C-alpha positions in Angstrom: 4.1 -10.6 -34.6 6.6 -11.7 -37.2 6.9 -10.6 -41.2 7.3 -12.9 -43.6 10.6 -12.1 -46.4 12.0 -8.5 -45.5 14.5 -6.5 -47.6 16.2 -3.5 -46.9 15.8 -0.1 -49.6 16.2 3.9 -49.0 13.4 5.9 -49.3 13.1 8.4 -52.2 9.4 9.8 -52.3 5.7 9.2 -51.0 3.6 10.6 -53.7 0.3 10.2 -51.8 -0.4 8.4 -48.6 -0.9 5.2 -49.6 2.7 4.4 -52.0 6.3 5.5 -51.6 8.8 5.1 -54.2 12.2 3.2 -52.7 15.2 2.2 -53.9 16.5 -1.1 -54.0 19.4 -3.5 -55.5 17.2 -4.2 -58.6 16.3 -0.3 -59.0 13.4 2.1 -57.9 10.0 0.1 -56.8 6.2 1.3 -56.0 5.6 0.2 -52.4 2.3 0.3 -50.2 2.6 2.4 -47.3 1.0 0.4 -44.3 0.2 3.8 -42.4 -1.9 6.4 -43.8 -0.5 9.2 -41.0 1.5 11.9 -42.3 5.2 10.4 -40.6 7.0 13.3 -42.5 9.5 13.0 -39.1 10.4 9.6 -40.4 9.8 9.2 -44.4 12.3 11.4 -45.5 14.7 11.0 -48.6 17.7 8.9 -48.1 16.1 7.6 -45.0 16.8 3.1 -44.5 13.4 1.6 -44.8 12.4 -2.1 -44.8 10.1 -4.0 -47.1 8.1 -6.9 -46.6 8.4 -8.7 -50.0 5.5 -10.6 -51.3 7.3 -11.8 -54.6 5.5 -11.8 -58.0 1.8 -12.3 -56.6 -0.4 -11.4 -59.4 -3.3 -10.6 -56.9 -1.5 -7.6 -55.6 -0.9 -4.1 -56.8 2.5 -3.6 -55.6 5.0 -6.6 -54.5 6.2 -4.9 -51.1 4.9 -2.9 -48.1 7.0 -0.8 -46.2 6.9 -1.7 -42.7 9.9 -0.2 -40.7 12.4 2.8 -40.8 15.3 3.9 -39.2 15.4 7.5 -37.3 18.6 8.3 -36.2 19.5 5.3 -33.6 15.8 4.1 -33.6 14.2 1.2 -35.7 10.7 2.5 -36.0 8.1 -0.1 -37.3 5.2 2.0 -38.7 2.7 -0.5 -40.0 -0.9 0.7 -38.6 -2.3 -3.0 -38.6 1.1 -4.2 -36.3 0.0 -2.9 -33.2 -3.0 -5.0 -32.9 -1.5 -7.7 -33.9 1.1 -7.8 -31.3 -1.5 -6.7 -28.7 -3.5 -9.3 -29.5 -0.4 -11.9 -28.6 0.4 -10.1 -25.8 -3.2 -10.3 -24.1 -3.8 -13.9 -24.9 -0.2 -14.9 -23.3 -1.7 -13.3 -20.1 0.3 -10.1 -20.4 -2.7 -8.2 -19.2 -4.7 -10.5 -17.5 -3.1 -13.8 -16.2 -5.5 -16.1 -17.8 -8.1 -14.4 -19.4 -11.1 -16.8 -20.7 -11.5 -14.8 -23.9 -10.2 -12.3 -25.7 -12.1 -11.2 -28.9 -10.9 -8.3 -31.4 -13.5 -6.0 -32.9 -16.2 -6.1 -30.5 -19.7 -4.0 -30.5 -21.1 -2.4 -27.6 -24.0 0.0 -28.4 -22.9 2.4 -31.2 -19.4 1.5 -30.9 -16.4 -1.0 -31.6 -13.5 -1.7 -29.7 -10.4 -3.1 -30.6 -10.5 -6.0 -28.1 -13.2 -7.3 -25.3 -12.1 -9.5 -22.2 -13.2 -11.5 -20.0 -12.0 -13.4 -17.1 -14.8 -15.0 -14.9 -17.0 -11.9 -13.5 -14.5 -9.4 -15.4 -15.4 -7.8 -18.4 -13.4 -5.1 -20.1 -13.2 -3.4 -23.5 -9.5 -2.5 -24.8 -8.2 0.1 -27.4 -5.1 0.4 -29.0 -3.3 3.5 -30.7 0.2 2.9 -32.3 2.6 5.6 -31.8 5.4 6.3 -34.2 6.2 10.0 -33.0 9.4 10.3 -31.0 10.7 13.8 -30.1 14.0 13.7 -27.9 13.1 10.6 -26.1 9.2 11.5 -25.6 6.6 9.4 -27.5 3.9 11.4 -28.2 0.1 10.8 -29.8 -1.4 11.6 -32.2 0.9 12.6 -35.1 -2.0 14.4 -36.8 -5.5 15.9 -35.2 -7.9 12.6 -34.6 -11.6 13.4 -34.0 -12.0 9.7 -34.1 -9.7 8.9 -31.4 -11.4 11.4 -29.2 -14.8 10.0 -29.9 -12.7 6.4 -29.0 -11.8 7.5 -25.4 -15.1 9.3 -25.0 -17.2 5.8 -25.8 -14.3 3.9 -23.5 -15.2 6.6 -20.4 -19.2 5.2 -21.0 -18.4 1.6 -21.1 -16.2 2.5 -17.9 -19.4 4.3 -16.3 -21.6 1.6 -17.3 -19.7 -1.1 -15.3 -16.8 -2.4 -17.4 -13.0 -2.1 -17.2 -11.7 0.1 -19.7 -8.5 0.3 -21.1 -6.6 2.7 -23.3 -3.4 1.1 -24.4 -0.7 3.2 -26.7 1.9 0.9 -28.1 5.1 2.6 -28.7 6.3 1.1 -31.9 10.2 1.3 -30.9 12.3 0.8 -28.1 14.2 4.1 -26.6 11.6 6.4 -25.4 11.7 7.4 -22.0 7.9 9.2 -21.5 4.4 8.8 -23.2 2.3 12.1 -23.5 -0.5 12.8 -25.3 0.5 15.3 -28.4 -1.0 18.4 -26.6 0.9 21.3 -29.0 -1.1 19.1 -32.1 -4.2 18.4 -30.9 -5.3 19.7 -27.1 -9.0 18.6 -27.6 -7.0 14.5 -27.9 -5.1 15.2 -25.1 -8.0 16.7 -22.5 -10.1 13.7 -23.9 -7.5 10.9 -22.7 -7.2 13.2 -19.4 -10.8 13.2 -19.0 -11.4 9.3 -19.5 -8.4 8.2 -16.8 -10.3 10.6 -14.3 -13.5 8.4 -15.6 -12.3 5.3 -14.8 -10.2 4.6 -17.8 -6.7 2.6 -17.6 -3.7 4.3 -19.9 -1.6 2.3 -20.7 1.9 2.4 -22.8 4.4 0.0 -23.8 7.1 0.1 -25.9 8.2 -2.6 -28.4 11.1 -4.6 -29.6 11.3 -3.8 -33.2 13.3 -5.9 -36.0 13.6 -5.2 -39.4 11.2 -8.3 -39.8 9.3 -8.6 -36.4 7.7 -6.4 -33.6 6.9 -7.9 -29.9 5.3 -5.7 -27.1 8.0 -5.6 -24.6 8.1 -3.2 -21.5 5.7 -0.3 -19.9 6.6 3.2 -20.9 5.7 5.7 -17.8 3.3 8.1 -18.2 2.6 11.8 -18.3 -1.0 13.1 -19.1 -0.8 16.4 -17.5 -1.4 19.5 -19.7 1.3 21.6 -20.6 0.0 24.7 -18.2 -0.3 22.6 -15.4 3.4 21.2 -15.1 5.5 22.6 -11.9 
């Protein structure tokens, strides 16, 4: 996926989860933050960030969207809408199944709504996408805040698998340079257990990293998984 015009800036402050103050060449601008997560380890004063510039469009409240940030040597896309777009491109290009006949986003099943529904002959599948922006010492971790909604999604995927569908949980790491994906047991052990339980129930858990530039993000390579609870490691 590719953005339009992108400009660099310097992060100053985040008064609330929806907006940020960013210093550009022409002065300080108020920007829309396309990620309502905490992102405390990313949005630190002085960090170099990248903004999509929509120009003087009077239909928008802000001219700029904050989409990416540098953290040391890492360039991290933090647009929460980007993972579904990148995964949609990946699925339609045959990245998961060689020739899917149907890739449909936002599909209801029972009381659930999944990010994607796929068909290929007799094969039918549901897939949920989770964007990952939290990195610690080469580990990609999810979530970065407790998420009961995320637990519910995993339980719904397990139910779909039990009903005979293929079911996938795909964690899209919005950067290059990580060596392993793990659930964030320390922050939200309930999510980690739900993910381990979903895998045991037949849900296929996948993690991929991305090639990120200031104005693009493309799904790239598989990332090794470690779903083992900390107390069970040897």
